[in-house]
Structures are given as C-alpha cells and as structure tokens.
Backbone as a chain_set.jsonl record, in Angstrom:
{"seq": "MSDSSDPNEPTSTNRRSIDPSILARVFGDVLPDRTSDEISSMSTAESDSGDEWIRRQVPPHHG", "coords": {"N": [[0.898, -0.905, 0.259], [0.846, 2.149, -0.742], [1.545, 5.525, 0.183], [0.226, 7.791, -1.072], [-0.518, 10.689, -2.437], [-4.347, 11.71, -4.066], [-3.578, 13.06, -7.396], [-5.78, 14.726, -8.793], [-6.93, 14.924, -6.057], [-8.124, 18.526, -4.426], [-5.882, 20.261, -2.72], [-5.436, 21.685, 0.415], [-4.41, 23.919, -0.484], [-5.028, 24.938, -2.919], [-7.442, 24.753, -2.596], [-7.666, 27.63, -0.98], [-6.82, 29.06, -3.532], [-8.706, 29.361, -5.158], [-10.704, 32.096, -6.499], [-12.858, 33.845, -5.315], [-15.334, 35.461, -6.233], [-15.363, 34.247, -8.85], [-16.686, 31.842, -8.087], [-18.675, 32.67, -7.179], [-19.72, 33.47, -9.463], [-20.7, 30.879, -10.784], [-21.886, 29.164, -9.281], [-23.818, 31.392, -7.969], [-25.492, 33.069, -5.132], [-25.284, 31.131, -2.327], [-26.85, 31.653, 0.467], [-28.844, 34.076, 1.266], [-28.083, 36.805, 2.359], [-29.444, 38.279, 4.403], [-31.983, 36.475, 6.383], [-35.487, 35.995, 5.53], [-37.139, 36.198, 7.937], [-35.363, 38.159, 9.462], [-35.761, 39.9, 7.986], [-38.908, 41.03, 7.82], [-40.932, 43.889, 8.616], [-40.396, 45.842, 11.712], [-42.562, 47.123, 12.16], [-44.871, 46.223, 11.817], [-44.987, 44.025, 13.468], [-44.988, 45.219, 16.015], [-46.922, 46.835, 16.276], [-49.137, 45.236, 16.52], [-50.67, 43.177, 18.955], [-49.692, 40.299, 20.677], [-52.09, 38.624, 21.647], [-53.579, 39.469, 19.544], [-52.806, 38.651, 17.42], [-52.949, 36.085, 17.736], [-55.334, 35.491, 17.866], [-56.111, 35.781, 14.911], [-55.224, 33.536, 13.967], [-56.724, 31.414, 14.599], [-58.239, 28.958, 13.466], [-61.833, 29.161, 11.112], [-63.669, 27.183, 11.767], [-63.536, 27.226, 14.327], [-64.244, 29.282, 16.15]], "CA": [[-0.179, -0.009, 0.004], [1.179, 3.166, -1.253], [1.138, 6.237, 0.717], [0.651, 8.68, -2.525], [-2.032, 11.498, -2.494], [-4.294, 11.634, -5.269], [-2.991, 14.458, -8.383], [-6.69, 15.533, -8.906], [-7.56, 15.987, -5.655], [-7.21, 19.583, -4.497], [-5.286, 20.32, -1.53], [-6.019, 23.132, 1.067], [-3.889, 25.604, -1.269], [-5.499, 24.512, -4.061], [-8.725, 25.196, -2.236], [-7.613, 28.672, -0.849], [-6.178, 30.095, -4.291], [-9.749, 30.0, -5.955], [-11.315, 33.397, -6.403], [-14.512, 33.826, -4.825], [-15.856, 35.932, -7.365], [-15.032, 32.931, -9.474], [-17.28, 30.553, -6.876], [-20.156, 33.629, -7.213], [-20.415, 33.886, -10.763], [-20.697, 29.499, -11.069], [-23.053, 28.702, -8.186], [-24.957, 32.471, -7.18], [-25.434, 33.335, -3.354], [-26.002, 29.833, -1.893], [-27.692, 31.661, 0.776], [-28.783, 35.227, 1.394], [-27.374, 37.798, 3.645], [-30.677, 38.242, 5.284], [-33.256, 35.844, 5.819], [-37.074, 36.701, 5.639], [-37.223, 36.615, 9.508], [-34.877, 39.659, 10.238], [-36.369, 41.27, 6.99], [-39.684, 41.534, 8.186], [-40.829, 44.888, 9.173], [-40.901, 45.713, 12.763], [-43.56, 48.09, 12.697], [-46.382, 45.399, 12.087], [-45.114, 43.318, 14.906], [-44.888, 46.191, 17.558], [-48.503, 47.228, 16.176], [-49.915, 43.924, 16.761], [-50.221, 42.437, 20.296], [-49.988, 38.666, 20.718], [-53.55, 38.302, 21.144], [-54.226, 39.614, 18.27], [-51.831, 37.316, 16.169], [-53.594, 34.705, 18.128], [-56.666, 35.31, 16.974], [-56.124, 35.951, 13.532], [-54.017, 32.027, 13.411], [-58.063, 30.338, 14.546], [-59.289, 28.634, 11.982], [-62.951, 29.559, 11.242], [-64.786, 26.653, 12.603], [-63.332, 27.203, 15.901], [-65.202, 30.448, 15.94]], "C": [[0.939, 1.095, -0.555], [0.855, 4.194, -0.044], [1.155, 7.605, -0.032], [-1.072, 9.677, -2.098], [-2.385, 11.245, -3.812], [-3.519, 13.353, -5.799], [-4.592, 15.385, -8.514], [-7.263, 15.796, -7.763], [-7.281, 17.28, -5.009], [-7.338, 19.714, -3.005], [-5.807, 21.866, -1.189], [-5.456, 24.511, 0.396], [-4.376, 25.737, -2.109], [-6.622, 25.684, -4.189], [-8.763, 27.056, -2.337], [-7.715, 29.823, -2.005], [-7.445, 30.19, -5.416], [-10.018, 31.765, -5.415], [-12.566, 33.143, -6.235], [-15.43, 34.641, -5.349], [-16.263, 34.884, -8.286], [-16.394, 32.054, -9.313], [-18.784, 31.423, -7.597], [-20.635, 33.478, -8.983], [-20.919, 32.461, -11.217], [-21.904, 29.371, -10.636], [-24.069, 29.753, -7.627], [-24.321, 32.192, -5.916], [-26.165, 31.728, -2.985], [-27.131, 30.622, -0.797], [-27.98, 32.887, 1.359], [-28.33, 35.82, 2.289], [-27.918, 37.946, 4.596], [-31.736, 37.356, 4.993], [-34.97, 36.775, 5.957], [-37.398, 36.807, 7.155], [-37.257, 37.754, 9.783], [-35.462, 40.677, 9.126], [-37.963, 41.912, 7.513], [-40.031, 42.978, 9.191], [-41.072, 45.003, 10.929], [-41.808, 46.786, 12.979], [-45.037, 47.732, 12.9], [-46.152, 44.671, 13.087], [-44.723, 44.127, 15.9], [-46.702, 46.655, 17.302], [-49.433, 46.348, 16.555], [-49.691, 43.274, 18.05], [-50.307, 40.921, 19.994], [-51.399, 38.274, 20.777], [-53.994, 38.286, 19.972], [-53.75, 38.733, 17.171], [-52.443, 36.027, 16.711], [-54.989, 34.701, 17.414], [-57.109, 35.148, 15.798], [-55.627, 34.364, 12.936], [-55.785, 31.37, 13.851], [-58.295, 30.086, 13.374], [-60.959, 29.0, 12.233], [-64.051, 28.531, 11.983], [-64.481, 26.406, 13.613], [-63.631, 28.246, 16.088], [-64.337, 31.17, 17.232]], "O": [[2.041, 0.596, -0.781], [-0.027, 3.843, 0.74], [1.962, 8.475, 0.294], [-2.185, 9.362, -1.677], [-1.617, 10.809, -4.669], [-3.128, 14.312, -5.134], [-4.573, 16.605, -8.347], [-8.1, 16.698, -7.796], [-6.064, 17.425, -4.895], [-8.287, 19.467, -2.26], [-6.28, 22.771, -1.876], [-5.805, 25.677, 0.578], [-4.357, 26.918, -2.455], [-6.844, 26.655, -4.912], [-9.396, 27.733, -3.147], [-8.251, 30.926, -1.9], [-7.328, 30.914, -6.404], [-9.673, 32.382, -4.407], [-13.268, 32.363, -6.878], [-16.541, 34.518, -4.834], [-17.458, 34.66, -8.482], [-17.048, 31.653, -10.275], [-19.66, 30.921, -8.3], [-21.77, 33.405, -9.455], [-21.693, 32.593, -12.165], [-22.905, 29.429, -11.35], [-25.025, 29.369, -6.953], [-23.32, 31.56, -5.579], [-27.282, 31.33, -3.316], [-28.308, 30.348, -1.03], [-27.205, 32.997, 2.31], [-28.13, 35.129, 3.288], [-27.361, 37.855, 5.69], [-32.338, 37.27, 3.923], [-35.289, 37.881, 6.394], [-38.078, 37.793, 7.436], [-38.197, 38.456, 10.155], [-35.61, 41.89, 9.269], [-38.148, 43.127, 7.577], [-39.509, 43.136, 10.295], [-41.916, 44.257, 11.424], [-41.775, 47.356, 14.07], [-45.955, 48.251, 13.534], [-47.128, 44.526, 13.823], [-44.008, 43.606, 16.757], [-47.513, 46.732, 18.226], [-50.544, 46.732, 16.92], [-48.573, 42.816, 18.283], [-50.998, 40.474, 19.079], [-51.838, 37.558, 19.877], [-54.635, 37.405, 19.399], [-54.381, 38.255, 16.228], [-52.382, 34.986, 16.057], [-55.466, 33.944, 16.568], [-58.155, 34.579, 15.485], [-55.645, 34.057, 11.744], [-56.026, 30.555, 12.961], [-58.515, 30.831, 12.419], [-61.372, 29.116, 13.387], [-65.035, 28.914, 12.616], [-64.966, 25.404, 14.137], [-62.546, 28.532, 16.594], [-64.644, 32.293, 17.63]]}, "num_chains": 1, "name": "protein.A"}
C-alpha cells in the first residue's frame, strides 16, 4: 500500500487560491445575507399585540 495522494484531489493550497468572485458567478449566492424573518418589518410586529395575532390564527370552525 502506497501513501501517495491523488493528484486530482484539491489540496488546501488549491482551495485557498480559488477566487470567490468565480465561485459566485458559477454557483450564485448560496445563502441570502438576511433571511425573511430578519427582514420582516418591525412596525407590524410592534403594532400587533400577541393576542391579536393568536385570534387571527384560529380557524373559522373554531369560532
């Protein structure tokens, strides 16, 4: 058994040398900078009380 590495296997040096702009062009943004729960407007959350939100979530057949 030889202890040689695969020449096609990327090394840590090769991984670091890849330009991030090339990866962005190829793969696009994998994750958004901000998620939808972070973007939601604070004014609606502040204006609605918790009780009002609960009442809006009750299905019609539960009156």
